[in-house]
N, C-alpha and C positions, 0 to 999 in steps of 0.2 A: 350266486354264493350263497344259494338260504337252502342251503344241502341237510341231506338232517343227518346224526351220529354213525357210527356205522358201530357201536356197540347198544344205546337205546331207543333208533330210531326217530329219536326225536330230535326238533328241525332249532331247539337252543339249549345249549348248554348249561353253555355261559350265562349270566342274569348279573345286573347292578341296581342293591337300593341306594340311593342318597336322601339324607332324614333333611328337612329343610325346617326352620321355626314356624311360614307360612305359605302362605296354601297358592299367591301369587306371587314368592321367591318362588315358587317349587315349578309354578308349572313354566314362566319366567325361563328357568333349567332345563324345561323339557322343553321347547318352541326349540332351544340354546343348543341342546344338545339333537333332537329329530333338522335341524338345522346345517347343523357345523355334520353329521355322518350320512346326512343324505338316506334315516333311516325311515321305511313305511312310522304308521300312525299307530299300527300294532304293539310297534313294538317297544314303545315308550309307553308309559298308562304312569298317570299321577292318584293314588295314593291317599283320598282324602280321613282323618278324622274320623267321620259320617257314613263309611264307608258299609253298602253294604251285604256284600259279599269277596271282600276282601281279594279272597285266593284266589276267584277267578284271573284278576289282573299277575296273583302272584305270580300263577300258578296256570299258565292256561290252557297247557297240555293235560294236566293233570285227569280230562276227559277220555285221551288216549292211553290214562300207565296200563290200562290190562297187555293195550300193543307193546308200550314202553319193558310192562313186563316178561312175556314172551321172550319179548326179539333180542333181553339182555341174558334171558337163561342159556336162551335155544343155542344162540350162538356163543353160548360162551358153556357152556355143556357141551358142547360138535370142538371146540379147541381144545376143553380139558378132558377129554378121554381120546383126542387127539395126542397130546402133552403124555397125555398115560402108555398110549401104542409108541411110543416115542422115549420116556422111559425104559418100558419089554424089553426096545429089540437093544439099548443102549447093556441094561444090562444081558442081556441073552449073549450080544456080543466079546462085553465077557470074558462070557464063561460062571456067569454066578448061580452055583449048585441049583439051585431050587428053580430060580429060571429054566434050567435048562430041563432035567431032572420032569418037570412035570411044567410044558411051558402053559397048554392050554389051559391048565387052572388060574397059570402065572397070567397068559392074557389078560383072561375074565378076570383076578385082580387089579392088576392094572389099573385096569378097561374104567370099571369099577370106581373107584379112587382116584380118579380123572375125572371119568367127569362127577363124580358126582365134585371134586374141587372146583371145576367151575360152575357148575349147578350151585356151591355155595356164592360164589364172586357175585351170579349173575343176579342174586338177591342180594346183596347187598346194594349193586349197582341200585336194582332198584326203586331200591328205599331214601337214596341219593341224600348222605348222609351232608353234602355239602351244600346245601341245600335250607338248612338249619336255623343254622345265623342267620342266611339273610331274610326269612321268615318271619323270626322271631326278630328283630331290624327292625321291617315294617309293624309287625305285629305288639310294641313297647312302645315305635312313635304314634302309633293310632292312640294309644290309652296316656298316650303326652301329649295331645292336643296334637299332633306335630303330621304332616303332611310331608310324604316321601315319594320320588319319583323313583319306575322300575324298569330297566332296560334290559332285553331281549336278545341276549346280541348271537349273531349268527356264529362269532370269531371269537379269538380271546384278542387277536389286539383290536379288535370292535368293545369290545368289552374292558379292555385296559384304554385306550382314547376317553370312554364315560365314560367309567369312574374316574379320570382324570379334571375334563372338562366341567365332571356333578362338581368334584373337590372346588374346583376356583374357582366352582358358584358361589361355594357353600362345605356342600351339604356333606352329612359327612358319611359316607362310603358305606358300601358292605357288601361283599362281593362276592357267591361262587369262585367255587376252581375249575 
């Protein structure tokens, strides 16, 4: 159940943050989610307003960000190169004059731009724009004196179940994609 993502190499791509008005309500909700979904203690964290290092609980895999960057760029760069070469093959089969008259130059250009496109997608994946709302919700809660329960789900289904359980307990829920 704890497989790594095929693109990022991370264990948990799906995250849930639920804001509660009090620490006791948050801890009760965290315990309920942990037991209801049989989650490990590392998967469910409570972030209090006075947490000295909230980033460690929000993104525990951030220590391995370089691994995520490399894995995403390599895999998507290779995928982009393949797409570029497939595009070349399609255009060559259709008899496009530039491609047919200069096949080596055309193949290199298509390979270059395909690889570049894949690397750009790798950069976008590495930035993790889907995590911004999740992190900001927790930081805003800390500033307001509220406590947040953070769940690191291993699947989209587990993320949805955790969000539903936390919502039912009165938490204001924010999730990643």
